[in-house]
C-alpha positions in Angstrom: 0.0 0.0 0.0 1.3 3.5 -0.9 2.0 6.1 1.8 -0.9 8.2 0.4 -3.4 5.4 0.6 -2.3 4.4 4.0 -2.7 8.0 5.2 -6.1 8.3 3.8 -7.1 5.1 5.5 -5.9 6.6 8.8 -8.0 9.8 8.2 -11.0 7.7 7.5 -10.6 6.1 11.0 -10.5 9.5 12.7 -13.0 11.2 10.4 -14.8 14.1 12.0 -12.7 14.8 15.0 -9.5 14.4 17.0 -8.5 12.4 20.1 -6.3 15.2 21.3 -7.8 17.6 23.9 -5.0 20.2 23.3 -3.4 21.2 20.1 0.4 21.4 20.2 2.3 24.0 18.2 4.4 22.9 15.3 8.2 23.5 15.5 8.9 25.6 12.4 11.7 27.6 10.9 10.4 30.6 9.0 11.7 32.8 6.2 9.6 36.0 5.9 9.3 38.1 2.7 7.7 41.5 2.2 6.9 42.5 -1.4 8.0 45.9 -2.7 5.5 48.7 -2.2 4.1 46.6 0.7 0.8 45.4 -0.9 -1.6 43.0 0.7 -0.7 39.5 -0.4 -2.5 36.2 -0.9 -0.2 33.2 -1.2 -1.6 30.3 -3.1 1.2 27.8 -3.7 4.8 26.8 -3.2 7.2 24.3 -5.0 10.1 22.3 -3.8 12.6 25.1 -4.8 10.9 27.4 -2.3 9.3 29.6 -5.0 6.0 31.1 -3.9 3.1 32.2 -6.1 -0.1 34.2 -5.4 -1.5 37.6 -6.0 -0.8 41.0 -4.6 -3.4 43.8 -4.2 -2.0 47.2 -5.0 -5.5 48.9 -4.8 -7.9 49.8 -2.1 -10.7 48.0 -0.4 -13.2 49.6 -2.8 -11.0 49.3 -5.9 -8.7 46.3 -5.7 -5.8 45.9 -8.2 -4.7 42.3 -8.2 -1.4 41.2 -9.9 -0.1 37.6 -10.0 3.4 37.3 -8.5 6.2 34.8 -8.4 8.4 35.3 -5.3 11.8 33.6 -5.5 13.7 32.3 -2.4 16.1 35.2 -2.6 13.2 37.6 -2.2 13.1 38.9 -5.8 9.6 39.2 -7.2 8.2 38.9 -10.8 4.7 40.1 -11.6 2.7 38.4 -14.4 0.1 40.6 -15.9 -0.6 39.4 -19.5 -0.7 42.1 -22.1 -3.8 44.3 -21.6 -4.9 42.4 -18.5 -6.8 44.3 -15.8 -6.3 41.7 -13.1 -4.3 38.5 -12.7 -3.7 35.8 -10.1 -1.8 32.5 -9.8 -3.6 29.5 -8.2 -0.6 27.2 -8.0 2.6 25.9 -9.6 4.8 22.9 -9.7 8.5 22.0 -10.1 8.4 21.9 -13.9 7.5 25.6 -14.5 3.8 25.2 -14.9 1.4 27.7 -13.3 -2.4 27.9 -13.0 -4.5 31.0 -12.6 -7.0 33.5 -13.8 -6.8 36.9 -15.5 -9.3 39.5 -16.6 -8.7 41.2 -20.0 -9.4 44.8 -21.0 -13.0 43.9 -22.0 -13.6 42.4 -18.5 -13.7 38.9 -19.8 -12.3 36.3 -17.4 -9.9 33.6 -18.5 -8.7 30.6 -16.6 -5.3 29.5 -17.8 -2.4 27.1 -17.7 1.0 28.8 -18.2 3.4 25.9 -19.1 7.0 26.8 -19.6 6.0 30.2 -21.0 3.2 28.9 -23.2 -0.2 30.3 -22.2 -3.3 28.1 -22.9 -6.9 28.5 -21.8 -8.8 26.2 -19.5 -12.3 26.1 -20.9 -13.6 23.0 -19.3 -15.4 23.2 -17.0 -16.7 26.7 -17.9 -16.0 29.4 -15.2 -13.3 27.3 -13.5 -11.0 28.6 -10.9 -7.8 26.4 -11.2 -5.8 26.0 -8.1 -3.4 23.1 -7.4 -1.2 21.4 -10.0 1.1 18.4 -9.7 4.2 17.3 -11.6 2.0 15.6 -14.3 0.2 18.9 -14.9 -3.0 17.5 -13.5 -5.0 20.5 -12.2 -7.7 20.8 -9.5 -10.0 23.7 -8.8 -13.6 24.7 -8.6 -16.4 26.2 -10.7 -20.0 27.4 -10.1 -23.1 26.0 -11.9 -26.0 28.1 -13.1 -27.6 27.9 -9.7 -24.4 29.3 -8.0 -23.5 26.0 -6.4 -19.8 25.1 -6.3 -18.2 21.9 -7.7 -14.7 20.6 -7.7 -12.9 19.3 -10.7 -9.7 17.5 -11.7 -8.4 18.2 -15.2 -5.8 15.8 -16.6 -3.0 17.1 -18.8 -4.8 15.7 -21.9 -7.8 18.0 -21.1 -10.1 15.2 -19.7 -12.1 16.6 -16.7 -13.5 14.7 -13.7 -16.1 16.5 -11.6 -15.8 16.2 -7.8 -18.7 16.5 -5.5 -18.5 15.4 -1.9 -21.5 13.1 -1.1 -24.4 15.1 0.2 -22.6 18.4 0.1 -24.1 21.8 -0.9 -20.8 22.8 -2.6 -17.3 21.3 -3.2 -14.0 23.2 -3.5 -10.9 21.3 -4.6 -7.7 23.1 -3.9 -4.6 20.9 -3.6 -3.2 17.8 -5.3 -0.1 15.8 -4.8 1.9 13.6 -7.3 -0.1 10.5 -6.3 -3.4 12.2 -7.2 -4.6 12.7 -3.7 -6.8 15.9 -3.5 -7.7 18.1 -0.6 -10.1 21.0 -0.2 -13.4 21.6 1.6 -17.1 21.3 1.2 -20.1 23.3 2.2 -22.3 21.1 4.4 -26.0 21.1 4.9 -25.3 22.2 8.4 -24.0 25.6 7.1 -20.4 24.8 8.0 -17.2 24.2 6.0 -15.6 20.8 6.3 -12.2 19.6 5.0 -12.0 16.6 2.7 -9.4 14.3 1.2 -10.2 12.4 -2.1 -8.2 9.6 -3.7 -9.1 6.9 -6.2 -12.9 7.4 -5.6 -12.7 7.4 -1.8 -13.7 10.4 0.3 -12.6 11.2 3.8 -13.7 14.1 6.1 -11.1 15.9 8.1 -12.2 18.6 10.7 -9.3 20.5 12.3 -9.3 21.1 16.1 -11.6 23.6 17.6 -13.0 24.4 14.1 -16.5 22.9 13.8 -17.7 25.7 11.6 -14.8 26.2 9.2 -12.1 23.8 8.2 -10.4 24.5 4.8 -7.6 22.2 3.5 -5.2 23.8 1.1 -2.4 21.4 0.3 -1.1 17.8 0.6 2.5 16.7 0.2 3.7 13.5 -1.4 4.1 12.0 2.1 0.5 12.8 3.0 1.1 15.9 5.2 -1.8 18.3 5.0 -2.0 22.0 5.7 -5.1 24.0 6.2 -7.0 26.6 8.1 -9.4 26.1 11.0 -11.4 29.2 12.1 -8.5 31.7 11.9 -5.8 29.2 12.9 -3.2 27.6 10.6 -2.5 23.9 10.9 -0.2 21.1 9.9 -1.8 17.6 10.0 0.3 14.4 9.8 0.1 10.9 11.2 -3.3 11.5 12.9 -2.2 14.7 14.8 -2.8 18.4 14.1 -0.3 21.0 15.1 -0.8 24.8 14.9 1.5 26.9 12.8 2.2 30.3 14.2 4.5 33.0 12.8 6.3 34.6 15.7 5.3 38.1 16.4 2.3 38.0 14.0 -1.3 38.5 14.9 -2.6 36.3 12.2 -1.0 33.3 10.4 -2.5 31.8 7.2 -1.1 28.7 5.6 -2.0 28.2 1.9 0.2 25.5 0.4 2.7 22.7 0.8 5.3 21.5 -1.7 5.6 17.8 -2.7 8.6 17.4 -0.3 7.0 19.4 2.5 8.0 23.1 2.3 5.1 25.2 3.6 4.0 28.6 2.4 1.5 31.2 3.6 1.2 34.8 4.8 1.2 36.6 8.1 -0.9 39.7 8.9 -1.9 39.8 5.2 1.3 41.7 4.4 4.2 39.2 4.5 4.7 35.9 2.6 6.5 33.1 4.5 8.3 29.9 3.7 8.5 27.4 6.5 9.8 24.0 7.4 7.7 22.4 10.2 7.4 19.2 12.1 
């Protein structure tokens, strides 16, 4: 049995809660970055080289101006606004120079895209998709909304084949992260009005609710070893081997984790201003 399958089996056993009455804090080493001009930042992904992607907001609360960024380990930043684009954002990237994201052109038309080694192509199936995670095979996961406004997850293979993902009985499903074994994480909107984390692999679903987060658990990434990162009601978490640990950037008032690389590097943001790279255990 692969490590991913074994891990999912473990999650199924503890589905819905934890045996730990107290949540320990993860031991982490952080590298903090501030982007030039100090915009608000939303980190969305990280690869094994420590390169972080996301979007930066150079506007105001009433008039946001989003620009996709690539933040390299040395702190240098490249922005990616396609020619004529009014807005751009990256959803994720991998170790072989492929990026997912969305941009809005000058006519306010929205485009979901795959940027693969500098070649830009549109993701048109499913319509209205918001691509997020991508693995080394260029399999992409994300979400889209139907005509009734309900959210559905999807997995798009590199050949363009699309599989739709709907957590059983859920109101909406949001797929966000995928590892190289094809294990997918995200969250679903329950009939109870709460958000619940999920893991999906080879047709099997597992629920994962983070500690002290009965109303909101969102899973954002899964490494090749089955380590998961996510948010539980304003707290960032690392989950491995049946135990959750909280991730806290020292000196910050808010820590948000948004991705984990195949080999385990973690990325997120603190206080909405600083991007961070972390190794945690």
